[in-house]
Steps between C-alpha positions, in 0.01 A plus 500: 500500500234297674144412415222655699230283645218718381154351506358396164134570430312208357144540392424142400731218612353266238626717212853530638695183427839613631599716793619842392862569590708813507785518253840662507705632212860389550821497299662159507831484320425839338174368351162632619251244631167507678493264799221418738578572865561137596740450209684822581538402867626151412751636248618775736549246781695270268727781377554628857593148609747474211644844579571381856694202364710672236817695576420850621617692194392242241226684313586345164379152597171633633454706182558185291243311707245781454564499123443125495169546685405760236577246225292232671205737550536624141463142376180450698328833433336551164395862551669789684172551687494144634572469870778285646331270751626319807498172306732652237736626771499163678575326169786740427642456851486122453704542179751734665557291812462555872690784668684242711660375176690830490677436831461609859355830605759772549407551868532129580829473313639803685398354837696182425805681361790499743582856588149639463411444865751755627821311423735622231559340161842341455761744373565403139611688189215533253542335161192661345494857634860608476687804374856378558523203734153485659629609840273802544196302390589217737551741790167667416317166500674407828371815670169513309564834329512634146816402305511845335525664840788271602677570171462874552639483854790283378580748224496791746729308736739430211505864392546647845755248630289302742537176307798391300516285191684238705201449731271453200740247345527307827119487527489378139729209594352421844124522433380193307269524197141397541408156375377475139161358607442806722603732219261348246210504748552871565490577126160340444 
């Protein structure tokens, strides 16, 4: 939702002390607020910037941040009809911290990751996403595919004789586990 730049009629500039602004009704952390357009734009930009820095599927952290904004605005607003202003948003952002405090942007981090520029990730057994030994997950990460698909193909090869248990056991012994620091970074 964006604010429209519709012209505002003013009959007497001397009687109007403040510039009229459009407002937006928005749910922040499941609480309804009325924000002026500048405040909404600043908050939306901040949350978009945070979203680009958090792990792709991490919606819980962003929900917690929105709830905290709702608490901060709730402390500052005396009436449900009071409008959240740009100054209130700037103050809340100052309390929350800069987006750069949350780490690098996902796009920049992916550009610097070895293997994202066309080269393959090292073949390692996964310690976090494993069913038996982490081989299928490691092979999936190596080729950049879905681990479920690799598991399904492996199961079909087992059932129809294309892959024996001995090959799986040899891969279990030969392919090293990923390092613990890599495993914990992938969880968060």
